[in-house]
C-alpha positions in Angstrom: -12.8 49.9 2.0 -12.9 49.9 -1.8 -13.6 53.4 -3.2 -16.2 53.1 -5.9 -15.7 55.7 -8.6 -18.2 55.6 -11.4 -19.0 58.3 -14.0 -21.4 59.0 -16.8 -18.7 59.4 -19.4 -20.4 61.8 -21.6 -20.7 64.2 -18.7 -17.3 63.8 -17.0 -16.2 67.2 -15.8 -19.7 68.7 -15.9 -20.6 71.0 -13.0 -22.3 69.0 -10.2 -21.3 65.5 -11.3 -20.2 63.5 -8.3 -17.6 60.9 -9.0 -19.2 58.5 -6.5 -22.5 58.6 -8.4 -23.4 55.8 -10.8 -25.0 56.7 -14.1 -28.8 56.7 -14.2 -30.1 53.2 -14.6 -26.8 51.5 -13.7 -26.3 50.2 -10.2 -22.9 50.7 -8.6 -21.8 47.1 -8.4 -18.3 46.4 -7.1 -19.0 42.6 -7.0 -19.2 42.6 -10.8 -22.2 40.2 -10.8 -25.0 42.5 -11.6 -26.0 44.1 -14.9 -28.9 45.8 -16.7 -30.2 45.6 -20.2 -27.6 46.5 -22.7 -24.6 46.4 -20.3 -22.2 43.8 -18.9 -19.9 44.1 -15.9 -16.4 42.5 -15.8 -13.7 42.4 -13.1 -10.0 42.4 -14.0 -7.0 41.5 -11.9 -3.4 42.2 -13.0 0.1 41.7 -11.4 3.7 42.0 -12.6 4.9 39.3 -10.2 8.7 39.6 -10.9 8.8 35.8 -11.2 12.5 35.5 -11.4 13.8 38.8 -10.2 12.2 38.6 -6.8 11.1 35.0 -6.7 13.9 33.1 -8.5 11.5 31.1 -10.6 10.1 29.4 -7.5 6.7 27.8 -7.1 7.1 27.1 -3.4 8.4 30.4 -1.9 4.9 31.8 -1.4 4.3 33.7 -4.7 1.9 31.1 -6.2 -0.1 31.0 -3.0 -0.2 34.8 -2.9 -1.5 34.9 -6.5 -4.1 32.2 -5.8 -5.2 33.8 -2.5 -5.8 37.2 -4.0 -7.6 35.8 -7.0 -9.9 33.8 -4.7 -10.6 36.8 -2.6 -11.1 39.3 -5.5 -12.9 36.7 -7.8 -12.1 38.5 -11.1 -13.4 37.4 -14.5 -10.0 38.0 -16.1 -6.4 37.7 -14.7 -3.2 39.1 -16.3 0.3 38.2 -15.1 3.6 39.8 -16.3 7.1 38.4 -15.7 5.7 35.0 -14.8 7.9 32.0 -15.1 6.6 28.9 -17.0 6.6 26.7 -13.9 4.8 29.4 -11.9 2.2 29.8 -14.7 1.6 26.0 -14.6 1.2 26.1 -10.8 -1.3 28.9 -11.0 -3.2 27.1 -13.7 -3.5 24.0 -11.6 -4.4 26.0 -8.5 -7.3 27.7 -10.4 -8.4 24.4 -11.8 -8.4 22.8 -8.3 -10.4 25.8 -7.0 -13.1 25.4 -9.7 -12.5 29.0 -10.8 -12.8 28.6 -14.6 -16.0 27.6 -16.3 -14.0 25.3 -18.5 -11.1 23.6 -16.7 -9.3 22.7 -19.9 -9.7 26.0 -21.8 -9.1 29.1 -19.7 -5.4 29.9 -19.6 -2.8 31.2 -22.1 1.0 31.8 -21.7 3.3 33.6 -24.2 7.1 33.5 -23.5 9.3 36.6 -24.2 12.6 35.1 -25.1 15.7 37.2 -24.3 18.6 37.6 -26.7 21.0 37.0 -23.8 19.1 33.8 -22.7 18.3 35.4 -19.4 15.0 34.5 -17.7 13.7 32.0 -15.1 16.2 29.7 -13.4 15.0 26.2 -12.9 16.0 23.5 -10.5 17.9 21.7 -13.3 20.0 24.8 -14.0 18.2 25.5 -17.3 17.0 29.0 -18.1 13.5 29.5 -19.5 12.1 32.8 -20.7 9.4 34.4 -18.6 6.4 35.8 -20.2 2.9 37.2 -20.1 -0.1 35.0 -19.1 -3.8 35.4 -18.9 -6.6 33.5 -17.4 -10.3 33.8 -18.3 -13.2 32.6 -16.1 -15.0 32.1 -19.4 -13.7 29.8 -22.1 -11.8 31.7 -24.8 -12.8 31.2 -28.4 -9.4 32.0 -29.9 -6.0 33.4 -29.1 -4.0 36.4 -30.5 -0.2 36.1 -30.0 1.4 39.2 -31.3 5.1 40.0 -31.2 5.7 43.7 -30.8 8.4 45.8 -32.6 11.8 44.5 -31.5 13.7 46.3 -28.8 17.0 44.4 -29.1 16.4 42.7 -25.8 13.2 40.6 -25.3 10.5 39.6 -27.7 7.8 41.7 -26.1 4.3 40.4 -26.7 0.6 41.2 -26.8 -1.5 38.2 -25.8 -5.3 38.4 -26.2 -8.3 36.1 -26.0 -11.8 36.8 -27.4 -14.7 35.4 -25.4 -17.7 34.9 -27.7 -20.0 33.6 -25.0 -19.9 36.9 -23.1 -21.9 40.0 -24.1 -20.2 43.1 -25.6 -17.8 41.3 -27.9 -15.3 41.2 -25.1 -11.6 40.5 -25.7 -9.1 40.5 -22.9 -5.4 41.2 -23.4 -2.2 41.2 -21.4 1.0 43.0 -22.5 4.4 44.0 -21.1 5.9 47.0 -22.9 9.7 47.5 -23.1 11.5 50.0 -20.8 13.8 51.0 -23.7 13.0 54.6 -24.8 14.0 54.1 -28.4 11.4 51.3 -29.0 8.7 52.1 -26.5 6.7 54.4 -28.7 6.6 51.8 -31.5 5.4 49.1 -29.1 2.7 51.3 -27.5 1.5 52.4 -31.0 1.2 48.7 -32.1 -0.9 47.8 -29.0 -3.0 51.0 -29.3 -3.6 50.4 -33.1 -4.8 46.8 -32.4 -7.2 48.0 -29.7 -8.5 50.8 -32.0 -9.0 48.2 -34.8 -10.9 45.8 -32.6 -13.0 48.6 -31.1 -13.9 50.0 -34.5 -15.2 46.5 -35.4 -17.7 46.7 -32.6 -15.8 44.9 -29.8 -14.9 45.7 -26.2 -11.2 45.3 -25.7 -9.7 45.3 -22.2 -5.9 45.5 -22.0 -3.9 45.1 -18.8 -0.2 45.1 -18.3 3.0 46.8 -17.3 3.4 49.6 -19.8 6.7 50.9 -18.4 5.1 54.3 -19.0 3.4 56.7 -16.6 0.1 58.4 -17.2 1.6 61.8 -17.7 4.2 60.6 -20.2 3.4 62.2 -23.6 3.7 58.7 -25.1 0.3 58.0 -23.7 -1.3 61.2 -25.0 -2.7 59.2 -28.0 -4.1 56.6 -25.6 -6.0 58.7 -23.1 -9.3 60.3 -24.2 -9.4 64.2 -24.3 -11.8 64.1 -21.4 -8.8 63.2 -19.2 -7.5 66.7 -18.8 -6.0 67.5 -15.4 -2.8 69.2 -14.2 -1.2 65.7 -13.8 -2.4 64.3 -17.1 -3.3 66.6 -20.0 -2.9 67.1 -23.7 -4.7 63.8 -24.5 -6.1 62.9 -27.9 -6.8 59.2 -27.7 -9.9 57.0 -27.4 -9.3 55.1 -24.1 -9.7 55.5 -20.4 -7.3 54.0 -17.9 -9.6 52.6 -15.2 -7.9 54.5 -12.4 -8.1 57.9 -14.0 -11.0 59.1 -11.8 -9.2 58.3 -8.6 -9.5 61.3 -6.2 -6.0 60.5 -4.9 -4.6 62.0 -8.1 -7.3 62.9 -10.7 -6.4 61.9 -14.2 -3.4 59.9 -13.0 -4.5 57.5 -10.3 -2.7 55.5 -7.7 0.9 54.3 -7.8 1.5 50.7 -8.9 5.2 50.3 -7.9 7.3 50.7 -4.8 10.6 51.5 -6.4 12.7 54.6 -6.5 11.0 56.1 -9.6 8.6 58.9 -8.7 5.2 59.6 -10.0 2.6 62.3 -9.4 0.8 63.6 -6.3 3.6 62.6 -4.0 3.4 58.9 -5.0 5.8 56.4 -6.5 5.5 55.5 -10.2 2.4 54.1 -11.9 3.3 51.9 -14.9 0.6 49.1 -14.5 -2.6 50.0 -16.3 -5.9 48.6 -17.4 -7.3 50.4 -20.5 -10.7 50.2 -22.3 -12.3 52.3 -25.0 -14.2 55.3 -23.6 -17.0 54.7 -26.2 -17.7 51.3 -24.7 -17.6 52.3 -21.0 -20.6 53.0 -18.8 -18.7 53.1 -15.5 -15.4 51.9 -14.1 -13.2 51.7 -11.0 -9.7 50.6 -10.2 -7.5 50.2 -7.1 -3.9 49.1 -6.5 -3.0 47.1 -3.4 0.2 47.4 -1.4 2.7 44.6 -1.8 2.7 41.8 0.7 5.9 41.6 2.7 5.0 38.5 4.7 4.0 36.0 2.0 7.1 35.4 -0.2 10.6 34.4 0.9 14.0 34.5 -0.7 16.3 31.6 -1.1 17.3 31.7 2.5 13.7 31.6 3.7 13.6 35.3 4.7 10.4 37.2 4.0 10.7 39.7 1.2 8.2 41.8 -0.8 6.6 39.4 -3.4 7.2 41.9 -6.2 8.2 45.5 -6.8 4.8 46.0 -8.4 1.4 46.3 -6.8 -1.7 44.2 -7.6 -4.2 46.1 -9.7 -7.9 45.2 -9.8 -10.6 46.9 -11.7 -14.3 46.7 -12.4 -15.9 48.0 -15.6 -19.4 48.1 -16.9 -19.6 48.2 -20.7 -22.2 48.7 -23.4 -23.1 45.5 -25.1 -24.9 47.0 -28.1 -23.6 49.1 -30.9 
């Protein structure tokens, strides 16, 4: 059962506040369909699918079906994919169109490749190599696209991909990004994404950014992301303006649940958490996030043997935001 964790943000940490209690006047609504005056609720779904590393660029090994099945079940408003191959992106796009998921069947999806200096990426049936990238899908028709190349890491052209959705309340803009793993460039890329989010928030918008940040919550590089109210033994020293939508999780307060199944360790006896969904604390009324263990009976390798679909977990989140100033 989904654990609903909502909080009145101005009182987080106050004596007697129960994490399971919704703020006064705001219904706890994991379905994401209800709202009250001055608020709007959105659901976000994110997955680093390891499109080539685990799934060799295939559209028929079960990965696309796993994506579509989870999206159908979770019914998010926004979807973010990392390390997705162009052919996989097109297959997901068609699957969502066929399912009638978007409100506009011709304006709901964006893909941004991340070319590699060594021309590594997704292997196609013809032997060609195409760069994988970041993709996003919006149930509501976007009213623009931001395609931002982050500071170079000497490897891939890392991107921040965003869409504003003027039809939805709260000045919402949804973004997907995939930050480098290279230590010498990671700070610059994180700063670039954070600065863009701060800029848009200051202009009165609600920015939701999902992605593989290749950075764990307790890493000092995220101290300028997390708001000071996130102050726990496993994530302290924060000076930023944002909340990661899993930072109220009782599994590991301030840190959340693991999002990977690899060898890298995290906190509270878990594996690493590098996949995040961030939004500005000033816009949030309540929020909740969960990660879901990786399916081991959906995707196959080239020999038809079942393998984990990815080394990252699916992340889904629900947030209620203020729509006024």
